[in-house]
C-alpha positions as CSV (number, residue, x, y, z in Angstrom):
1,X,79.2,-23.7,-7.5
2,X,75.8,-25.3,-6.9
3,X,75.4,-28.7,-8.6
4,X,71.9,-29.6,-9.8
5,X,70.4,-32.9,-8.7
6,X,70.0,-35.9,-11.0
7,X,66.3,-36.8,-11.6
8,X,66.8,-40.5,-11.0
9,X,63.3,-41.9,-10.3
10,X,61.6,-38.5,-10.9
11,X,58.9,-38.7,-13.6
12,X,56.9,-35.5,-12.6
13,X,58.0,-32.6,-14.8
14,X,56.7,-29.9,-12.5
15,X,58.4,-31.4,-9.5
16,X,61.6,-31.8,-11.5
17,X,61.7,-28.1,-12.5
18,X,60.6,-26.7,-9.1
19,X,63.2,-28.7,-7.2
20,X,65.9,-27.8,-9.7
21,X,66.7,-31.3,-11.0
22,X,68.8,-31.5,-14.1
23,X,66.6,-31.9,-17.2
24,X,67.7,-33.0,-20.7
25,X,65.5,-30.9,-22.9
26,X,63.2,-33.0,-25.1
27,X,60.6,-30.2,-25.6
28,X,61.4,-29.7,-29.3
29,X,59.5,-32.9,-29.9
30,X,56.3,-31.2,-28.5
31,X,56.5,-28.9,-31.6
32,X,57.3,-31.9,-33.9
33,X,54.3,-33.9,-32.6
34,X,52.0,-30.9,-32.8
35,X,53.0,-30.2,-36.4
36,X,52.1,-33.8,-37.5
37,X,48.9,-34.1,-39.6
38,X,47.7,-36.9,-37.3
39,X,46.3,-35.8,-33.9
40,X,46.2,-39.3,-32.4
41,X,49.7,-40.7,-31.8
42,X,51.0,-44.0,-30.5
43,X,54.7,-44.1,-29.4
44,X,56.4,-47.2,-28.0
45,X,59.7,-47.6,-26.1
46,X,61.2,-50.2,-23.7
47,X,60.7,-49.8,-19.9
48,X,62.8,-47.1,-18.1
49,X,63.3,-44.9,-21.2
50,X,61.6,-41.8,-19.9
51,X,58.1,-42.3,-21.2
52,X,56.3,-41.2,-18.1
53,X,58.4,-38.0,-17.7
54,X,57.7,-37.1,-21.4
55,X,53.9,-37.6,-20.9
56,X,54.2,-35.3,-17.8
57,X,56.0,-32.7,-19.9
58,X,53.2,-32.8,-22.4
59,X,50.6,-32.6,-19.6
60,X,52.1,-29.5,-18.1
61,X,52.6,-27.8,-21.5
62,X,49.0,-28.3,-22.8
63,X,47.1,-28.0,-19.5
64,X,45.0,-24.7,-19.5
65,X,45.3,-24.8,-15.7
66,X,49.0,-24.4,-15.9
67,X,49.0,-21.3,-18.1
68,X,50.1,-19.1,-15.3
69,X,53.1,-21.4,-14.6
70,X,54.2,-21.6,-18.2
71,X,57.2,-19.3,-17.9
72,X,58.4,-20.9,-14.7
73,X,58.1,-24.4,-16.1
74,X,59.5,-23.9,-19.6
75,X,61.6,-20.7,-19.6
76,X,64.9,-22.7,-20.0
77,X,63.6,-25.0,-22.7
78,X,63.3,-25.0,-26.4
79,X,59.5,-24.9,-26.3
80,X,59.6,-22.1,-23.8
81,X,61.4,-20.0,-26.4
82,X,59.4,-21.3,-29.3
83,X,55.8,-21.9,-28.0
84,X,53.2,-23.4,-30.3
85,X,49.7,-22.2,-30.9
86,X,48.1,-24.9,-28.8
87,X,50.0,-24.4,-25.5
88,X,47.8,-24.4,-22.4
89,X,44.7,-24.9,-24.6
90,X,43.4,-28.3,-23.3
91,X,41.7,-30.1,-20.5
92,X,44.1,-33.0,-19.8
93,X,42.6,-36.4,-19.1
94,X,45.5,-38.7,-18.2
95,X,45.6,-42.4,-17.5
96,X,48.4,-44.7,-16.3
97,X,47.8,-48.4,-16.5
98,X,50.9,-49.6,-14.7
99,X,50.6,-51.4,-11.3
100,X,47.5,-53.3,-12.0
101,X,47.2,-56.7,-10.1
102,X,47.2,-59.3,-12.9
103,X,46.8,-62.3,-10.6
104,X,43.7,-63.3,-12.5
105,X,41.1,-61.9,-14.9
106,X,38.9,-60.5,-12.1
107,X,41.7,-58.6,-10.4
108,X,42.9,-57.3,-13.8
109,X,39.5,-55.9,-14.7
110,X,39.0,-54.5,-11.2
111,X,42.4,-52.8,-11.4
112,X,41.7,-51.4,-14.9
113,X,38.3,-50.0,-13.8
114,X,39.9,-48.6,-10.7
115,X,42.5,-46.7,-12.8
116,X,39.8,-45.3,-15.0
117,X,37.6,-44.2,-12.1
118,X,40.6,-42.6,-10.3
119,X,41.7,-40.6,-13.3
120,X,38.2,-39.4,-14.1
121,X,37.8,-38.3,-10.4
122,X,41.0,-36.4,-10.6
123,X,39.9,-34.7,-13.9
124,X,36.5,-33.8,-12.5
125,X,37.9,-32.3,-9.3
126,X,40.7,-30.4,-11.1
127,X,38.4,-28.7,-13.6
128,X,35.4,-28.2,-11.3
129,X,33.0,-30.3,-13.3
130,X,29.6,-31.2,-11.9
131,X,29.9,-35.0,-12.4
132,X,29.5,-38.0,-10.2
133,X,31.8,-41.0,-10.9
134,X,29.6,-44.0,-10.4
135,X,32.0,-46.9,-9.6
136,X,29.2,-49.3,-10.1
137,X,29.4,-48.6,-13.8
138,X,31.8,-50.6,-16.1
139,X,35.0,-48.9,-17.2
140,X,33.6,-48.0,-20.6
141,X,30.5,-46.5,-19.0
142,X,32.5,-44.2,-16.7
143,X,34.4,-42.8,-19.7
144,X,31.3,-42.6,-21.9
145,X,29.3,-40.6,-19.2
146,X,32.2,-38.2,-18.7
147,X,32.5,-37.5,-22.4
148,X,28.8,-36.7,-22.6
149,X,28.8,-34.6,-19.5
150,X,31.9,-32.6,-20.7
151,X,30.2,-31.9,-24.0
152,X,27.2,-30.4,-22.2
153,X,29.1,-28.5,-19.5
154,X,32.1,-27.3,-21.7
155,X,30.6,-27.1,-25.2
156,X,33.5,-24.9,-26.6
157,X,36.4,-26.8,-24.9
158,X,38.5,-29.8,-25.9
159,X,40.2,-32.7,-24.2
160,X,43.8,-33.9,-24.7
161,X,43.9,-37.6,-23.6
162,X,47.3,-39.0,-22.5
163,X,47.6,-42.7,-21.8
164,X,50.9,-44.0,-20.2
165,X,51.8,-47.7,-20.0
166,X,48.7,-48.6,-22.1
167,X,49.9,-52.2,-22.4
168,X,51.5,-52.9,-19.1
169,X,48.9,-55.2,-17.6
170,X,48.4,-57.0,-20.9
171,X,52.1,-57.7,-21.3
172,X,52.1,-59.1,-17.7
173,X,49.2,-61.4,-18.6
174,X,50.8,-62.5,-21.9
175,X,53.9,-63.6,-20.0
176,X,52.2,-66.1,-17.8
177,X,48.5,-66.5,-18.6
178,X,47.7,-66.3,-22.3
179,X,44.1,-67.6,-21.8
180,X,43.2,-64.6,-19.6
181,X,44.9,-62.3,-22.1
182,X,42.7,-63.7,-24.9
183,X,39.5,-63.2,-22.8
184,X,40.3,-59.6,-22.0
185,X,41.0,-58.6,-25.6
186,X,38.3,-60.7,-27.2
187,X,35.6,-59.1,-29.3
188,X,33.4,-58.7,-26.3
189,X,36.2,-57.8,-23.9
190,X,35.7,-54.8,-21.5
191,X,39.1,-53.3,-22.3
192,X,38.4,-53.4,-26.0
193,X,35.0,-51.7,-25.5
194,X,36.7,-48.9,-23.5
195,X,38.9,-48.1,-26.5
196,X,35.9,-48.0,-28.7
197,X,34.3,-45.4,-26.4
198,X,37.6,-43.4,-26.6
199,X,37.4,-43.5,-30.4
200,X,33.8,-42.3,-30.3
201,X,34.9,-39.4,-28.1
202,X,37.1,-38.1,-30.9
203,X,34.0,-37.2,-32.8
204,X,32.9,-34.7,-30.1
205,X,35.2,-33.5,-27.3
206,X,38.5,-35.4,-27.6
207,X,40.8,-33.4,-29.9
208,X,44.2,-35.1,-29.4
209,X,45.5,-38.4,-28.0
210,X,49.0,-39.4,-27.1
211,X,49.5,-43.1,-26.1
212,X,52.8,-44.7,-24.8
213,X,53.6,-48.2,-23.9
214,X,56.2,-50.9,-24.6
215,X,54.9,-53.1,-27.3
216,X,52.2,-53.3,-30.0
217,X,51.1,-56.6,-28.5
218,X,47.6,-55.3,-27.8
219,X,47.3,-52.8,-30.6
220,X,45.5,-55.3,-32.9
221,X,43.8,-57.0,-29.9
222,X,42.6,-54.2,-27.7
223,X,42.2,-51.5,-30.3
224,X,40.5,-53.0,-33.3
225,X,37.8,-50.5,-32.5
226,X,40.4,-47.8,-32.1
227,X,41.9,-47.8,-35.6
228,X,42.7,-44.1,-35.7
229,X,46.1,-43.9,-34.0
230,X,49.3,-43.2,-36.0
231,X,52.3,-45.2,-34.7
232,X,55.5,-43.2,-34.7
233,X,57.6,-45.8,-32.9
234,X,59.9,-46.5,-35.9
235,X,59.8,-43.0,-37.3
236,X,63.4,-41.7,-37.7
237,X,62.4,-38.2,-36.8
238,X,61.5,-39.4,-33.3
239,X,64.3,-41.9,-32.8
240,X,66.0,-39.7,-30.1
241,X,62.8,-38.4,-28.5
242,X,63.3,-40.6,-25.4
243,X,66.6,-41.9,-23.9
244,X,69.9,-39.9,-24.1
245,X,72.1,-39.2,-27.1
246,X,75.9,-39.2,-26.6
247,X,76.0,-35.4,-26.8
248,X,73.2,-35.1,-24.3
249,X,75.0,-37.4,-21.9
250,X,78.3,-35.5,-22.2
251,X,76.6,-32.2,-21.7
252,X,75.0,-33.6,-18.5
253,X,78.4,-34.8,-17.2
254,X,79.8,-31.4,-17.8
255,X,76.9,-29.7,-16.0
256,X,77.6,-32.2,-13.1
257,X,81.1,-30.8,-13.0
258,X,82.8,-34.1,-13.8
259,X,86.4,-33.6,-14.9
260,X,87.6,-34.4,-18.4
261,X,89.5,-37.3,-16.9
262,X,86.4,-38.6,-15.2
263,X,84.4,-38.4,-18.3
264,X,87.0,-40.2,-20.3
265,X,87.1,-43.0,-17.7
266,X,83.3,-43.5,-17.3
267,X,82.0,-42.8,-20.8
268,X,83.3,-46.1,-22.4
269,X,81.8,-48.0,-19.5
270,X,78.5,-46.4,-19.9
271,X,78.6,-46.9,-23.6
272,X,79.3,-50.6,-23.1
273,X,76.5,-51.1,-20.6
274,X,73.8,-48.4,-21.3
275,X,74.1,-47.5,-25.0
276,X,73.3,-49.3,-28.3
277,X,69.6,-48.7,-28.9
278,X,68.2,-47.7,-32.3
279,X,64.5,-47.8,-33.0
280,X,64.3,-46.6,-36.6
281,X,66.2,-48.1,-39.5
282,X,67.2,-44.5,-40.6
283,X,67.7,-43.3,-37.1
284,X,70.5,-40.7,-36.8
285,X,72.3,-42.4,-33.9
286,X,72.1,-45.0,-31.1
287,X,70.6,-44.1,-27.8
288,X,71.5,-44.6,-24.2
289,X,68.9,-46.0,-21.8
290,X,68.1,-42.9,-19.7
291,X,67.3,-44.8,-16.4
292,X,70.5,-46.8,-16.6
293,X,72.6,-43.7,-17.2
294,X,71.0,-41.8,-14.3
295,X,71.4,-44.8,-11.9
296,X,75.1,-45.1,-12.9
297,X,75.9,-41.3,-12.6
298,X,73.9,-41.0,-9.4
299,X,76.0,-43.8,-7.8
300,X,79.2,-42.5,-9.3
301,X,78.7,-39.0,-7.9
302,X,77.8,-40.4,-4.5
303,X,80.8,-42.7,-4.2
304,X,83.2,-41.1,-6.7
305,X,84.0,-44.4,-8.2
306,X,82.6,-46.8,-10.8
307,X,79.6,-48.6,-9.2
308,X,80.1,-52.2,-8.4
309,X,76.5,-52.9,-9.5
310,X,76.2,-51.4,-13.0
311,X,72.5,-51.9,-13.4
312,X,69.6,-50.9,-11.1
313,X,68.0,-54.0,-9.6
314,X,64.6,-52.5,-10.7
315,X,65.7,-52.6,-14.3
316,X,67.2,-56.1,-13.8
317,X,63.9,-57.4,-12.5
318,X,62.0,-55.8,-15.4
319,X,64.3,-57.4,-18.0
320,X,64.2,-60.8,-16.2
321,X,60.9,-61.3,-18.0
322,X,62.9,-62.2,-21.1
323,X,62.3,-65.9,-20.2
324,X,58.5,-65.5,-20.2
325,X,58.5,-64.1,-23.7
326,X,60.9,-66.6,-25.1
327,X,58.9,-69.4,-23.6
328,X,56.0,-68.4,-25.8
329,X,57.9,-69.9,-28.7
330,X,58.6,-73.5,-29.4
331,X,61.9,-74.9,-28.0
332,X,63.9,-75.1,-31.3
333,X,62.8,-71.6,-32.4
334,X,63.6,-70.2,-28.9
335,X,67.1,-71.7,-28.9
336,X,67.8,-70.6,-32.4
337,X,67.0,-67.0,-31.4
338,X,69.3,-67.2,-28.3
339,X,72.2,-68.7,-30.3
340,X,72.0,-66.1,-33.1
341,X,71.8,-63.1,-30.8
342,X,74.3,-64.1,-28.0
343,X,76.8,-65.3,-30.6
344,X,76.6,-61.9,-32.3
345,X,75.3,-63.3,-35.6
346,X,72.0,-61.3,-35.3
347,X,68.6,-61.7,-36.9
348,X,67.6,-60.1,-40.2
349,X,63.9,-59.5,-40.9
350,X,60.9,-57.2,-40.7
351,X,59.7,-55.8,-37.4
352,X,56.0,-56.5,-36.9
353,X,54.1,-53.3,-36.4
354,X,51.0,-55.0,-34.9
355,X,50.5,-58.5,-33.9
356,X,47.8,-60.5,-32.1
357,X,49.0,-63.4,-30.0
358,X,45.4,-64.3,-29.4
359,X,45.5,-65.7,-32.9
360,X,49.1,-67.0,-33.1
361,X,52.5,-66.0,-31.8
362,X,55.1,-66.7,-34.5
363,X,58.9,-66.6,-34.4
364,X,58.7,-63.3,-36.3
365,X,56.4,-61.9,-33.7
366,X,58.7,-63.0,-30.9
367,X,61.7,-61.4,-32.5
368,X,59.7,-58.2,-32.9
369,X,58.5,-58.4,-29.3
370,X,62.1,-58.6,-28.1
371,X,62.9,-55.5,-30.1
372,X,60.0,-53.5,-28.5
373,X,61.0,-54.7,-25.0
374,X,64.6,-53.6,-25.5
375,X,66.2,-57.0,-25.6
376,X,67.1,-56.5,-29.2
377,X,67.8,-53.4,-31.2
378,X,68.5,-52.3,-34.8
379,X,72.2,-52.8,-35.3
380,X,72.4,-52.5,-39.1
381,X,70.6,-52.8,-42.4
382,X,70.7,-55.8,-44.8
383,X,69.1,-55.3,-48.2
384,X,66.6,-52.9,-46.7
385,X,65.7,-55.0,-43.7
386,X,66.8,-54.3,-40.1
387,X,69.4,-56.6,-38.6
388,X,68.6,-57.0,-34.9
389,X,71.1,-57.8,-32.2
390,X,71.6,-57.4,-28.4
391,X,72.2,-53.7,-27.6
392,X,74.7,-53.8,-24.8
393,X,76.6,-55.8,-22.2
394,X,73.8,-55.6,-19.6
395,X,71.4,-57.2,-22.0
396,X,74.0,-59.8,-23.0
397,X,74.3,-60.8,-19.3
398,X,70.5,-61.3,-19.1
399,X,70.6,-63.5,-22.3
400,X,73.5,-65.4,-21.0
401,X,71.8,-66.2,-17.8
402,X,68.7,-67.4,-19.7
403,X,70.8,-69.5,-22.1
404,X,72.4,-71.4,-19.2
405,X,68.9,-71.8,-17.7
406,X,67.7,-73.4,-20.9
407,X,70.7,-75.8,-20.8
408,X,70.0,-76.7,-17.2
409,X,66.4,-77.5,-18.2
410,X,67.8,-79.7,-21.0
411,X,70.0,-81.7,-18.7
412,X,67.1,-82.2,-16.3
413,X,69.0,-81.6,-13.0
414,X,70.6,-78.9,-11.0
415,X,74.1,-77.7,-11.9
416,X,75.7,-75.7,-9.1
417,X,77.5,-72.6,-10.4
418,X,80.0,-71.0,-8.0
419,X,81.1,-68.0,-10.1
420,X,83.0,-66.4,-7.2
421,X,85.3,-69.5,-7.0
422,X,85.9,-69.4,-10.8
423,X,86.6,-65.7,-10.7
424,X,89.0,-66.0,-7.8
425,X,91.0,-68.8,-9.4
426,X,91.4,-66.9,-12.6
427,X,92.2,-63.5,-11.0
428,X,94.7,-64.8,-8.4
429,X,96.2,-67.8,-10.2
430,X,95.5,-67.3,-13.9
431,X,94.0,-70.8,-14.0
432,X,90.8,-71.9,-15.8
433,X,90.3,-75.3,-14.2
434,X,87.0,-74.4,-12.4
435,X,85.7,-72.6,-15.5
436,X,86.4,-75.7,-17.7
437,X,84.9,-78.0,-15.0
438,X,81.6,-76.1,-15.0
439,X,81.4,-76.0,-18.9
440,X,82.1,-79.7,-18.9
441,X,79.2,-80.3,-16.5
442,X,76.9,-78.8,-19.1
443,X,78.5,-80.7,-22.0
444,X,78.5,-84.2,-20.4
445,X,74.9,-84.0,-19.4
446,X,73.4,-82.9,-22.7
447,X,71.7,-85.7,-24.6
448,X,73.4,-87.3,-27.7
449,X,70.7,-85.6,-29.8
450,X,72.0,-82.2,-28.8
451,X,75.5,-83.1,-30.0
452,X,74.1,-83.4,-33.6
453,X,73.8,-79.6,-33.7
454,X,77.0,-78.9,-31.7
455,X,79.8,-77.0,-33.3
456,X,82.6,-74.7,-32.1
457,X,80.2,-71.8,-31.8
458,X,77.9,-73.6,-29.5
459,X,80.7,-74.8,-27.2
460,X,82.1,-71.3,-27.2
461,X,78.7,-70.0,-26.3
462,X,78.6,-72.0,-23.1
463,X,82.0,-70.7,-22.0
464,X,81.0,-67.2,-23.0
465,X,77.8,-67.2,-21.0
466,X,79.6,-68.5,-17.9
467,X,82.3,-65.9,-18.4
468,X,79.6,-63.1,-18.6
469,X,78.9,-63.9,-14.9
470,X,82.4,-63.2,-13.7
471,X,81.9,-59.7,-12.6
472,X,85.5,-58.7,-11.8
473,X,86.4,-59.1,-15.5
474,X,85.7,-57.2,-18.6
475,X,84.8,-59.8,-21.3
476,X,85.9,-59.3,-24.9
477,X,85.0,-61.8,-27.5
478,X,85.2,-62.5,-31.2
479,X,81.4,-62.9,-31.0
480,X,81.1,-59.2,-30.0
481,X,83.5,-57.6,-32.5
482,X,83.1,-59.9,-35.5
483,X,86.7,-59.7,-36.6
484,X,90.0,-61.5,-36.2
485,X,90.2,-61.7,-32.4
486,X,90.7,-64.2,-29.6
487,X,87.6,-66.2,-28.8
488,X,87.5,-65.1,-25.2
489,X,89.6,-62.5,-23.4
490,X,89.0,-61.8,-19.7
491,X,90.6,-58.6,-18.5
492,X,90.4,-57.5,-14.9
493,X,88.3,-54.4,-14.4
494,X,90.3,-53.1,-11.5
495,X,93.7,-52.1,-12.9
496,X,95.1,-51.2,-9.5
497,X,95.1,-54.9,-8.3
498,X,97.6,-57.4,-9.6
499,X,95.0,-59.7,-11.1
500,X,95.6,-62.2,-13.9
501,X,94.1,-61.9,-17.4
502,X,93.1,-64.9,-19.5
503,X,92.9,-65.5,-23.3
504,X,91.2,-68.6,-24.7
505,X,91.1,-70.1,-28.2
506,X,88.4,-72.8,-28.9
507,X,88.2,-75.6,-31.3
508,X,85.5,-78.4,-31.6
509,X,85.6,-81.9,-32.9
510,X,82.9,-84.4,-33.3
511,X,83.3,-87.8,-31.7
512,X,84.4,-89.5,-34.9
513,X,87.0,-86.8,-35.4
514,X,88.9,-87.5,-32.2
515,X,92.0,-88.5,-34.1
516,X,92.4,-84.9,-35.3
517,X,92.9,-83.7,-31.7
518,X,96.7,-82.9,-32.0
519,X,96.2,-81.2,-35.3
520,X,93.5,-79.0,-33.8
521,X,95.6,-78.2,-30.8
522,X,98.5,-77.0,-33.1
523,X,96.0,-74.9,-35.1
524,X,94.6,-73.3,-32.0
525,X,98.1,-72.7,-30.5
526,X,99.3,-71.0,-33.8
527,X,96.2,-68.7,-33.7
528,X,96.7,-67.7,-30.1
529,X,100.3,-67.0,-30.6
530,X,99.4,-64.7,-33.5
531,X,96.9,-62.9,-31.3
532,X,99.5,-62.5,-28.6
533,X,101.6,-60.3,-31.1
534,X,98.7,-57.8,-31.4
535,X,99.7,-54.5,-29.8
536,X,96.4,-54.4,-28.0
537,X,97.1,-57.8,-26.5
538,X,100.7,-57.1,-25.6
539,X,99.6,-54.2,-23.4
540,X,97.6,-56.6,-21.1
541,X,99.6,-57.4,-18.0
542,X,99.6,-60.9,-16.4
543,X,98.1,-62.6,-19.4
544,X,97.6,-66.3,-19.4
545,X,97.0,-68.1,-22.7
546,X,95.0,-71.3,-23.2
547,X,93.7,-73.5,-26.0
548,X,90.5,-75.5,-25.3
549,X,89.5,-78.3,-27.6
550,X,86.1,-80.0,-27.1
551,X,85.7,-83.5,-28.5
552,X,82.1,-84.3,-28.2
553,X,81.7,-84.1,-24.3
554,X,85.4,-84.2,-23.5
555,X,87.5,-81.0,-23.0
556,X,91.3,-80.8,-23.6
557,X,93.1,-77.8,-22.2
558,X,96.6,-76.7,-23.0
559,X,98.4,-73.7,-21.5
560,X,100.5,-71.8,-24.0
């Protein structure tokens, strides 16, 4: 039986259909969007969640030039069987603002204008308009002249404007050059003026607008003159519009002819690493990152085994920008956010719908920004407010790396981390000497001031973040599950090898409590022996048990 290809890296809907790539049908949301009373929609999602493919799906559906291809493109979809009254009714003017050189203000504006000119040229050539794109004009002038010319040449027609990655270049600038960001979005900024022209176009030839991006970081800044858009980002009805639901993922695996046994093996791993996203407080279910899933399955089908690298390097590089965003906050606020999220405690509060860092970037804004970027997600509800936490293991690894980086900055010198040696010692010998030694290097070099805030959770956090980097192990932690459970449990991923497993229980004492060391060791030993009686723990082969007591910057290890 012919197996359809996975659309990993494919964001052109027409190409996807014509080349028989597998497509998870999201077209029912075309109908949902069209039935909204608001014609100008803003919808935000993190990177690699299928935004560009969805805008391409909209483009092909509404483009009057694609009317003769409608059956071919949509016959196997919901919208193909339930077409709306506006199908193939519009001239499509599409912009994509990714890939702009943000080296400085000049290159950013040049890139922005280049994107506008290129999109307008494509529009003019596609629809046979008599219009010259004057690249000497400013970006807002090019758009304004097109709108006027269209109104004269096509007086009875309407335009559907689609903007993908509307905030991409602005987010890049915000991460490393806030002054240039402020100049671009100021009252007299060229980008802001362009959006004002777009708004004016809705009074004549622009009938509908759909804008996607990652964050509302520029909504208040860029679009003060564009105050007509309706933001559906946190609307429960559209929670599953992008990304994959569990049922959609299972259906895809069945279509790919993965056996029941294979599905049962890989689904928990995909859930642990790709799932966990919820964008609306009343959202029906959590969502899998679509790009992560396609990368995983593409590699699995090719190799017929779990990929060694569970995340695409392209996604990893995108999410490495976490540090840039956290660095916008003051040190204490930044570290508080890291500690609360990595420890599993989470952060309760409102999610800011629009914010302007040109005025001030508060802790609340930073937490909201992390939500929009996909570093945090809605885990639960507390008295009507969302509780935000890290969505999955992949994101936890990125946070852990950043937490250790912050600690290295605090100690003021380089700490060498040889994770392969630590993993080898644990896997082959069941020892944690090298793990303890690295953790001790962090502890002994932190200033006395830092020990004021130290507690068991903080010390545990250091061990946890180091353990997150030991790729041959599956890390389970009390911090993750929030119940009676060992502090850290390292279980080998490869069950076919005779690797050792490790369970660790932590305690912490301040310097003036050193006389309580033996008492704490007994307490930790009792706890770890209780955990060892759990059926789940008994089933783990080659398990080595340790208690670790930190007294200020000293660490005492006892094997049980």
